[in-house]
C-alpha positions, 0 to 999 in steps of 0.5 A: 490521527491521519496517516498514509500507509506504504502499501505493496499489496503483500501480506505485511502491508495489508496486515499493517493497514488492517491493524491501523484501521482496527486501532482507529487510525484514519487512513487517508491514503495508500502509497505504492512505489513501483521500482524501475530498477530490476536489481532492487530488493528494496520494494515488493514487486510481484503482483504490484499491479494489483494495488489499484484494485485493492485500494478500490475495494478498500475504498482508500485513495492510492498514490502511485510513484515510480 
């Protein structure tokens, strides 16, 4: 089964990606959301700019939206 992973670059989304791969899911992409709202607690924002490098190292395409 193909899937996309909502990816913040933090430990939880990294672990979710690891588990999906370990269980033989095909990860077709990572999806990252850059929140433009400084009041938002919905999205992880510390070090969010590192997700591009993480995706490159994992060799998984990344979709970034605001």
